[in-house]
C-alpha positions as CSV (number, residue, x, y, z in Angstrom):
1,X,30.8,-3.2,-8.1
2,X,28.5,-1.1,-10.3
3,X,26.0,-3.2,-12.1
4,X,26.1,-6.1,-9.7
5,X,23.4,-6.8,-7.1
6,X,24.2,-8.9,-4.1
7,X,21.5,-11.2,-2.8
8,X,21.4,-9.3,0.5
9,X,20.9,-6.0,-1.2
10,X,18.4,-7.4,-3.6
11,X,16.3,-8.8,-0.8
12,X,16.6,-5.5,1.2
13,X,15.5,-3.4,-1.7
14,X,12.6,-5.7,-2.5
15,X,11.4,-5.8,1.1
16,X,11.6,-2.0,1.2
17,X,9.6,-1.7,-2.0
18,X,6.8,-4.0,-0.9
19,X,3.7,-2.8,0.8
20,X,4.1,-5.5,3.4
21,X,7.2,-6.6,5.2
22,X,9.1,-9.7,4.0
23,X,8.1,-11.9,6.9
24,X,4.4,-11.3,6.7
25,X,2.5,-14.6,6.9
26,X,3.5,-18.1,7.5
27,X,1.8,-21.3,6.4
28,X,0.4,-21.6,9.9
29,X,-1.6,-18.5,9.3
30,X,-3.2,-19.8,6.1
31,X,-6.4,-21.0,7.6
32,X,-9.1,-18.3,8.0
33,X,-10.6,-17.7,11.4
34,X,-14.3,-18.6,11.7
35,X,-17.2,-16.2,11.7
36,X,-18.7,-16.6,15.2
37,X,-22.3,-16.5,16.4
38,X,-23.3,-13.9,19.0
39,X,-23.1,-10.2,19.5
40,X,-20.0,-8.2,19.9
41,X,-20.2,-6.8,23.4
42,X,-16.6,-6.2,24.5
43,X,-15.9,-2.6,25.4
44,X,-12.2,-2.9,26.2
45,X,-9.1,-4.7,25.0
46,X,-7.5,-7.4,27.0
47,X,-3.8,-6.6,26.4
48,X,-1.2,-9.2,26.9
49,X,2.5,-9.5,25.9
50,X,2.6,-10.7,22.3
51,X,3.8,-14.3,21.9
52,X,5.6,-13.9,18.6
53,X,9.3,-13.1,19.1
54,X,9.1,-10.6,16.3
55,X,6.7,-8.6,18.4
56,X,8.8,-8.5,21.6
57,X,8.0,-5.4,23.6
58,X,4.5,-5.1,22.2
59,X,1.2,-6.0,23.6
60,X,-1.5,-7.9,21.6
61,X,-5.2,-8.4,21.9
62,X,-8.2,-9.7,19.9
63,X,-11.3,-7.7,19.5
64,X,-14.8,-8.9,18.5
65,X,-16.7,-6.8,16.0
66,X,-20.0,-7.5,14.1
67,X,-19.6,-9.2,10.8
68,X,-22.3,-6.7,9.6
69,X,-22.4,-3.4,11.5
70,X,-26.0,-3.0,10.5
71,X,-26.8,-6.1,12.5
72,X,-24.8,-5.5,15.7
73,X,-26.4,-8.5,17.5
74,X,-25.6,-10.9,14.7
75,X,-22.4,-12.9,13.8
76,X,-19.0,-11.6,14.9
77,X,-15.5,-11.7,13.6
78,X,-12.2,-11.1,15.3
79,X,-9.6,-8.4,14.8
80,X,-5.9,-8.9,15.8
81,X,-4.7,-5.7,17.5
82,X,-1.2,-4.6,18.6
83,X,0.2,-1.7,20.5
84,X,3.4,-0.2,22.0
85,X,2.7,1.8,25.1
86,X,3.9,5.4,25.3
87,X,7.6,5.4,26.3
88,X,7.1,8.3,28.7
89,X,4.0,7.4,30.6
90,X,3.9,10.7,32.5
91,X,3.6,12.6,29.2
92,X,1.0,10.2,27.6
93,X,-1.8,12.0,25.8
94,X,-3.7,9.1,24.2
95,X,-3.4,6.5,21.4
96,X,-2.2,7.0,17.8
97,X,-3.7,4.5,15.4
98,X,-1.7,3.5,12.3
99,X,-2.7,1.8,9.1
100,X,0.1,0.6,6.8
101,X,-1.9,0.6,3.6
102,X,-2.7,-2.1,1.1
103,X,-5.5,-2.9,1.1
104,X,-4.2,-6.0,2.8
105,X,-1.5,-4.4,5.0
106,X,-0.9,-6.2,8.3
107,X,-0.5,-3.8,11.2
108,X,0.5,-6.5,13.6
109,X,3.5,-7.2,11.4
110,X,4.3,-3.7,10.2
111,X,4.2,-1.9,13.5
112,X,6.9,-3.9,15.2
113,X,9.1,-3.6,12.2
114,X,8.7,0.1,11.7
115,X,8.0,1.4,15.2
116,X,11.4,2.7,16.4
117,X,12.6,3.9,13.0
118,X,9.3,5.0,11.4
119,X,7.6,7.1,14.1
120,X,9.3,10.2,15.5
121,X,10.5,9.8,19.1
122,X,8.3,12.6,20.3
123,X,5.2,10.7,19.2
124,X,6.4,7.4,20.7
125,X,6.9,9.2,24.0
126,X,3.4,10.6,24.2
127,X,1.2,8.1,22.4
128,X,0.4,4.4,22.7
129,X,0.9,3.5,19.0
130,X,-1.8,1.1,18.0
131,X,-2.4,-0.9,14.8
132,X,-4.4,-3.9,13.7
133,X,-5.0,-6.3,10.9
134,X,-8.2,-5.0,9.2
135,X,-11.1,-7.4,8.7
136,X,-10.3,-9.9,6.0
137,X,-6.6,-9.6,6.5
138,X,-3.7,-11.5,8.2
139,X,-4.3,-12.6,11.7
140,X,-7.8,-11.2,11.8
141,X,-10.8,-13.1,10.4
142,X,-9.3,-13.4,6.9
143,X,-10.3,-14.0,3.3
144,X,-8.6,-17.2,2.1
145,X,-9.4,-18.6,-1.3
146,X,-7.2,-21.7,-1.4
147,X,-7.3,-25.0,0.5
148,X,-3.8,-24.6,1.8
149,X,-0.4,-22.9,1.2
150,X,0.7,-25.4,-1.4
151,X,-2.4,-24.8,-3.5
152,X,-1.9,-21.0,-3.3
153,X,1.7,-21.3,-4.2
154,X,1.0,-23.5,-7.2
155,X,-1.6,-21.0,-8.5
156,X,0.7,-18.0,-8.1
157,X,3.5,-19.8,-9.9
158,X,1.3,-20.3,-12.9
159,X,0.6,-16.6,-13.4
160,X,2.6,-14.5,-15.8
161,X,5.2,-12.5,-13.9
162,X,4.3,-8.8,-13.4
163,X,1.6,-8.6,-16.1
164,X,0.6,-10.4,-19.3
165,X,2.4,-9.6,-22.5
166,X,0.9,-11.0,-25.7
167,X,-2.2,-13.0,-26.4
168,X,-1.0,-16.3,-24.9
169,X,-0.1,-14.7,-21.5
170,X,-3.4,-12.7,-21.5
171,X,-5.4,-16.0,-21.9
172,X,-3.4,-17.5,-19.0
173,X,-4.0,-14.3,-16.9
174,X,-7.8,-14.4,-17.6
175,X,-8.0,-18.1,-16.7
176,X,-6.0,-17.7,-13.5
177,X,-8.2,-14.8,-12.3
178,X,-11.3,-16.8,-13.1
179,X,-9.9,-19.7,-11.0
180,X,-9.1,-17.4,-8.1
181,X,-12.6,-15.8,-8.2
182,X,-14.2,-19.3,-8.1
183,X,-12.0,-20.3,-5.1
184,X,-13.0,-17.1,-3.3
185,X,-16.7,-17.7,-4.0
186,X,-16.4,-21.2,-2.6
187,X,-14.4,-20.5,0.5
188,X,-15.0,-16.9,1.5
189,X,-18.5,-16.0,0.3
190,X,-19.9,-15.2,3.8
191,X,-17.1,-12.8,4.6
192,X,-16.3,-11.0,1.3
193,X,-19.4,-8.7,1.3
194,X,-18.2,-7.3,4.6
195,X,-14.6,-6.3,4.1
196,X,-15.2,-2.9,2.7
197,X,-13.4,0.3,3.8
198,X,-16.6,1.5,5.4
199,X,-16.8,-1.7,7.5
200,X,-13.2,-1.2,8.6
201,X,-13.8,2.5,9.4
202,X,-16.6,1.4,11.7
203,X,-14.2,-1.2,13.3
204,X,-11.7,1.6,13.8
205,X,-14.3,3.7,15.7
206,X,-15.0,0.8,18.0
207,X,-11.3,0.4,18.6
208,X,-11.0,4.1,19.4
209,X,-13.8,3.7,21.9
210,X,-12.2,0.6,23.3
211,X,-8.8,2.4,24.1
212,X,-10.8,5.2,25.8
213,X,-10.1,8.0,23.4
214,X,-12.8,10.7,22.9
215,X,-11.5,11.4,19.4
216,X,-9.3,9.6,16.9
217,X,-5.6,10.3,16.3
218,X,-4.7,8.4,13.1
219,X,-1.7,8.1,10.7
220,X,-2.6,6.4,7.5
221,X,-0.3,5.8,4.5
222,X,-1.3,4.9,0.9
223,X,-4.7,3.1,0.9
224,X,-4.8,4.1,4.6
225,X,-5.5,7.6,3.4
226,X,-8.8,6.4,1.8
227,X,-9.7,4.7,5.1
228,X,-8.9,8.0,6.9
229,X,-11.2,9.9,4.5
230,X,-14.0,7.4,4.9
231,X,-13.7,7.6,8.7
232,X,-13.6,11.4,8.6
233,X,-17.0,11.5,6.8
234,X,-18.7,8.7,8.7
235,X,-17.6,10.1,12.1
236,X,-16.7,13.8,11.5
237,X,-17.2,14.7,15.2
238,X,-14.7,12.0,16.3
239,X,-11.8,13.4,14.2
240,X,-8.9,14.5,16.4
241,X,-5.8,14.4,14.2
242,X,-5.8,12.6,10.9
243,X,-2.5,12.5,8.9
244,X,-3.0,11.1,5.4
245,X,0.2,10.4,3.5
246,X,0.5,9.1,-0.1
247,X,-3.0,9.8,-1.1
248,X,-5.8,8.0,-2.9
249,X,-8.2,10.2,-4.8
250,X,-11.4,9.3,-3.0
251,X,-13.7,10.1,-5.9
252,X,-11.5,8.2,-8.3
253,X,-11.4,5.2,-6.1
254,X,-15.1,5.0,-5.0
255,X,-17.3,6.9,-7.5
256,X,-19.5,5.0,-9.8
257,X,-22.0,2.1,-9.5
258,X,-20.7,-1.4,-9.2
259,X,-23.3,-2.8,-11.6
260,X,-22.3,-0.5,-14.5
261,X,-19.3,-0.7,-16.8
262,X,-16.7,2.0,-15.9
263,X,-14.5,3.3,-18.7
264,X,-11.3,2.9,-16.7
265,X,-9.8,0.9,-13.9
266,X,-9.4,2.2,-10.4
267,X,-5.7,2.9,-11.0
268,X,-6.2,4.9,-14.2
269,X,-9.0,7.0,-12.6
270,X,-6.6,7.9,-9.8
271,X,-3.7,8.6,-12.2
272,X,-1.3,5.9,-10.7
273,X,0.1,5.2,-14.1
274,X,0.9,8.9,-14.6
275,X,2.5,9.1,-11.2
276,X,4.7,6.2,-12.2
277,X,5.6,7.7,-15.5
278,X,6.6,11.0,-13.9
279,X,8.7,9.2,-11.3
280,X,10.5,7.0,-13.9
281,X,11.3,10.2,-15.9
282,X,12.9,11.8,-12.8
283,X,14.7,8.5,-12.0
284,X,16.3,8.4,-15.4
285,X,17.1,12.2,-15.4
286,X,18.8,12.1,-12.0
287,X,20.5,8.8,-12.8
288,X,21.9,10.3,-16.0
289,X,23.2,13.3,-14.1
290,X,25.0,11.1,-11.5
291,X,28.3,9.3,-12.0
292,X,28.2,5.5,-12.6
293,X,29.6,5.1,-9.1
294,X,26.3,6.4,-7.7
295,X,23.9,5.2,-10.4
296,X,25.0,2.1,-12.2
297,X,22.7,2.6,-15.1
298,X,23.9,6.1,-15.9
299,X,24.9,6.7,-19.6
300,X,26.5,10.1,-18.8
301,X,23.6,12.4,-19.4
302,X,19.8,12.4,-18.8
303,X,19.1,12.1,-22.6
304,X,21.5,9.2,-23.1
305,X,20.1,7.4,-20.0
306,X,16.6,7.8,-21.2
307,X,17.6,6.4,-24.6
308,X,19.4,3.5,-23.0
309,X,16.3,2.6,-20.9
310,X,14.1,2.8,-24.0
311,X,16.4,0.4,-25.9
312,X,16.3,-2.1,-23.0
313,X,12.5,-2.0,-22.8
314,X,12.3,-2.6,-26.6
315,X,14.7,-5.5,-26.3
316,X,13.2,-7.4,-23.4
317,X,9.9,-8.5,-24.8
318,X,11.7,-10.6,-27.5
319,X,14.9,-11.3,-25.6
320,X,14.3,-12.0,-21.9
321,X,17.3,-12.4,-19.7
322,X,16.8,-15.7,-18.0
323,X,13.5,-15.4,-16.1
324,X,13.6,-11.7,-16.3
325,X,10.9,-11.0,-18.8
326,X,9.6,-7.6,-19.8
327,X,6.7,-7.9,-17.4
328,X,8.9,-9.0,-14.5
329,X,11.3,-6.2,-15.1
330,X,8.7,-3.4,-15.3
331,X,7.1,-4.7,-12.1
332,X,10.4,-4.8,-10.3
333,X,11.3,-1.3,-11.4
334,X,8.0,0.0,-10.1
335,X,8.6,-1.7,-6.8
336,X,12.1,-0.3,-6.5
337,X,10.9,3.3,-7.2
338,X,8.8,3.3,-4.0
339,X,11.8,3.9,-1.8
340,X,14.6,6.3,-2.8
341,X,17.0,4.5,-0.4
342,X,17.8,1.8,-1.1
343,X,15.4,1.3,-4.0
344,X,16.6,3.7,-6.6
345,X,20.2,2.4,-6.3
346,X,18.9,-1.2,-6.5
347,X,16.8,-0.3,-9.6
348,X,19.8,1.1,-11.4
349,X,21.9,-2.0,-10.6
350,X,19.1,-4.3,-11.8
351,X,18.7,-2.4,-15.1
352,X,22.4,-2.4,-15.7
353,X,22.7,-6.1,-15.2
354,X,19.9,-6.7,-17.6
355,X,21.5,-4.3,-20.1
356,X,24.7,-6.3,-19.9
357,X,22.7,-9.6,-20.4
358,X,23.2,-10.9,-16.9
359,X,20.2,-12.0,-14.9
360,X,19.9,-10.4,-11.4
361,X,18.9,-12.6,-8.5
362,X,15.2,-13.2,-8.5
363,X,13.3,-11.5,-5.7
364,X,12.2,-13.5,-2.7
365,X,8.8,-15.2,-2.7
366,X,5.9,-12.8,-2.3
367,X,5.5,-11.6,1.3
368,X,1.8,-11.1,0.6
369,X,1.5,-14.9,0.7
370,X,-0.6,-16.5,1.9
371,X,-3.2,-13.8,1.5
372,X,-2.5,-12.0,-1.8
373,X,-6.2,-12.3,-2.5
374,X,-7.0,-10.0,0.4
375,X,-6.2,-6.8,-1.6
376,X,-8.6,-7.9,-4.3
377,X,-11.3,-8.8,-1.7
378,X,-11.4,-5.1,-0.6
379,X,-10.8,-3.3,-3.9
380,X,-12.9,-5.4,-6.2
381,X,-15.9,-5.3,-3.8
382,X,-16.1,-1.5,-3.6
383,X,-14.2,0.1,-6.4
384,X,-15.7,-0.1,-10.0
385,X,-13.6,-1.8,-12.6
386,X,-14.5,-3.0,-16.1
387,X,-16.2,-6.4,-16.3
388,X,-15.7,-6.9,-20.0
389,X,-12.4,-8.7,-20.4
390,X,-11.7,-7.2,-23.8
391,X,-11.7,-3.8,-22.2
392,X,-8.4,-4.5,-20.5
393,X,-6.5,-5.0,-23.7
394,X,-7.9,-1.6,-24.9
395,X,-6.9,0.1,-21.7
396,X,-3.4,-1.5,-21.9
397,X,-2.8,0.3,-25.2
398,X,-4.4,3.5,-23.8
399,X,-2.3,3.6,-20.6
400,X,1.0,2.6,-22.4
401,X,0.4,5.5,-24.8
402,X,0.0,8.1,-22.0
403,X,2.3,6.6,-19.3
404,X,4.9,4.4,-21.1
405,X,6.1,1.0,-19.9
406,X,4.6,1.2,-16.4
407,X,1.2,2.0,-17.8
408,X,0.8,-1.7,-18.7
409,X,1.2,-2.9,-15.2
410,X,-1.5,-0.6,-13.7
411,X,-4.2,-1.8,-16.0
412,X,-3.6,-5.5,-15.5
413,X,-3.3,-5.1,-11.7
414,X,-7.1,-4.6,-11.5
415,X,-8.2,-7.3,-14.0
416,X,-9.1,-9.7,-11.3
417,X,-12.0,-7.4,-10.5
418,X,-13.6,-8.3,-13.8
419,X,-14.6,-11.7,-12.5
420,X,-14.8,-11.0,-8.8
421,X,-17.8,-12.8,-7.1
422,X,-18.7,-10.3,-4.4
423,X,-19.9,-6.7,-4.0
424,X,-19.6,-4.8,-0.7
425,X,-22.8,-4.6,1.3
426,X,-21.8,-1.2,2.7
427,X,-19.6,0.7,0.3
428,X,-19.0,4.4,0.9
429,X,-19.2,6.7,-2.1
430,X,-19.5,10.1,-0.4
431,X,-20.1,12.8,0.5
432,X,-16.5,13.7,1.2
433,X,-16.9,17.2,2.6
434,X,-18.6,16.7,6.0
435,X,-17.1,19.3,8.4
436,X,-14.8,17.5,10.8
437,X,-14.1,18.4,14.5
438,X,-10.4,19.2,13.6
439,X,-8.7,19.8,10.2
440,X,-6.9,17.0,8.4
441,X,-3.2,17.1,7.4
442,X,-2.5,15.7,3.8
443,X,1.1,14.9,2.9
444,X,2.5,13.7,-0.5
445,X,5.7,13.6,-2.5
446,X,5.7,15.5,-5.8
447,X,6.9,12.3,-7.5
448,X,5.1,9.3,-6.1
449,X,5.1,6.2,-8.3
450,X,1.8,5.0,-6.9
451,X,-0.3,7.7,-5.3
452,X,0.3,10.8,-7.4
453,X,0.6,14.4,-6.2
454,X,-2.5,15.1,-8.2
455,X,-4.4,12.6,-6.1
456,X,-3.2,14.4,-3.0
457,X,-4.6,17.6,-4.4
458,X,-7.8,15.9,-5.1
459,X,-8.0,14.5,-1.5
460,X,-7.3,18.0,-0.1
461,X,-10.0,19.5,-2.3
462,X,-12.6,16.8,-1.5
463,X,-12.3,17.0,2.3
464,X,-14.1,19.8,4.1
465,X,-11.1,21.1,6.0
466,X,-7.6,19.9,5.0
467,X,-4.2,21.3,4.5
468,X,-1.7,19.9,2.0
469,X,2.0,19.6,3.0
470,X,4.2,19.0,-0.1
471,X,7.3,16.9,0.0
472,X,9.5,18.1,-2.8
473,X,10.9,14.7,-3.4
474,X,10.4,11.1,-4.6
475,X,9.0,7.7,-3.6
476,X,5.8,6.3,-2.3
477,X,4.7,8.4,0.7
478,X,6.6,11.1,2.4
479,X,7.0,9.5,5.8
480,X,8.6,6.4,4.3
481,X,11.2,8.5,2.4
482,X,12.8,10.4,5.2
483,X,12.2,14.1,5.8
484,X,13.0,15.6,9.1
485,X,10.9,18.6,8.0
486,X,7.8,16.4,7.5
487,X,8.3,14.7,10.8
488,X,8.5,18.0,12.7
489,X,5.2,19.1,11.2
490,X,3.7,15.7,12.0
491,X,4.7,16.0,15.7
492,X,3.4,19.5,15.9
493,X,0.1,18.5,14.3
494,X,-0.5,15.5,16.6
495,X,0.6,17.2,19.8
496,X,-0.8,20.7,19.4
497,X,-3.2,20.5,16.4
498,X,-1.2,23.1,14.5
499,X,-1.2,22.9,10.7
500,X,1.8,23.8,8.5
501,X,1.4,27.2,6.8
502,X,-0.6,27.2,3.6
503,X,1.6,26.2,0.7
504,X,4.3,24.7,3.0
505,X,6.8,22.3,1.4
506,X,9.6,20.1,2.7
507,X,12.7,18.4,1.2
508,X,13.9,14.9,1.7
509,X,16.9,14.4,4.0
510,X,18.9,12.6,1.4
511,X,18.5,13.1,-2.3
512,X,18.6,10.2,-4.8
513,X,21.9,8.6,-5.7
514,X,23.7,10.0,-2.7
515,X,24.9,8.0,0.3
516,X,22.0,7.6,2.8
517,X,22.5,9.3,6.1
518,X,20.7,8.2,9.3
519,X,17.9,10.5,10.3
520,X,16.8,8.9,13.5
521,X,13.1,9.1,12.5
522,X,12.0,6.9,9.7
523,X,12.7,3.6,8.1
524,X,11.6,1.9,4.9
525,X,8.1,0.7,5.0
526,X,5.3,0.4,2.5
527,X,1.7,0.9,1.8
528,X,-0.3,1.1,-1.2
529,X,-3.2,0.6,-3.1
530,X,-0.3,-0.1,-5.4
531,X,0.8,-3.1,-3.5
532,X,3.9,-4.7,-5.0
533,X,3.5,-8.4,-5.5
534,X,6.3,-10.9,-5.6
535,X,7.2,-11.8,-9.2
536,X,8.9,-15.1,-8.7
């Protein structure tokens, strides 16, 4: 029925909207792996069938890399690596590395879940598809800031849902982030300076060498685009094919000194709040143009639907619906907007239930747990953010003025950087225009709620030789919001090196608020500097 969300659909939509899959880590994975003494000398990967039933059909390996690449004979850490071999061995041309975003995205979990539905069959036939948990993340040597799963859960449950609203919640937010920072300082101080994107790019080059490829073929989504840009400029001669989808503005992310006080957060410099505002606007416009049978929140016209949404947002701060506060609702909406199918339909049903005064089912526990601190460990160590706590309240008002309701969320998402106890030893801040051996393909939707189209234009302009392919559509990343047209260009690029024509654009296979049709190529997934956290 319109306006009612089943628990199954709610969970599906939330899993789709999250950067990491809904079965990411288990309590057994909570303990960090140790930093080992001795040099990293392995030149190959010892592939074996993966033991986890969720990874059936895949091969797994561990790979030692230096903790500090400037001291290759020093301590080592381990990377967890996974691959699916080319399905047509006689046509195999090499390996295709995949990063699912984050920071904090687990490749060993994402790849098995997305492989058959995410990657075009032509690429699966010709490439071993390889992914890994980057250093600091998941099954690799990981940043862990709590004694155990119970302590992490208790901390998370004390935090305001979504973002803080009002002085009382802001004080709780500040105190919670200070507590987290202290736990990280105590438990992960040796690892945290060495989890930067530059460190991971150097790991990736060692992995490329280990699989025997002369140049790197790479598909990165969301934050994975920044990793790709760093790799392209650290190892320009090793660039084979790099496809960057859902783009981070590299200068907005990395520019500025870590010991100065930047005027804005990472998210505001990259325009993530503006991308969300534009996407919400299109969501409400298209919902209003659709019948209630296709968009439960429709009020019969775009104007009336926008007015209805504004009235709901004004009401929720003072009149939450059960545990659905204003902060929780805004965060949920942002998460749903990542994926047109099924996310936009789920968003409309959620909003309609709240409009009627009925609490939707709460989302499942955060799939980023244990390990939600791993995103902060990367971003806060290498991307400048204000250290002055009062600045976040000022930016909250600034971003809300220019970007509406979702502007609040983007400011507070980066507040934990204000008190972060570590700075990257090897952060990369440019140059971004080193000539690469082959051109880079940049892809982005025009309405992306996390990595804006303007950020993709900035990425294209920053790189020495890049071509922008526009997806005339919606959602976070093009490849995770199905477009047969984008897939065809991707296959051609990886198999022949050919770029789309200058100015080329594609459409999504299924528009919003229409029944989804199978495309045979792509599934829901995630990625994002804009990682969606569970909101309890």
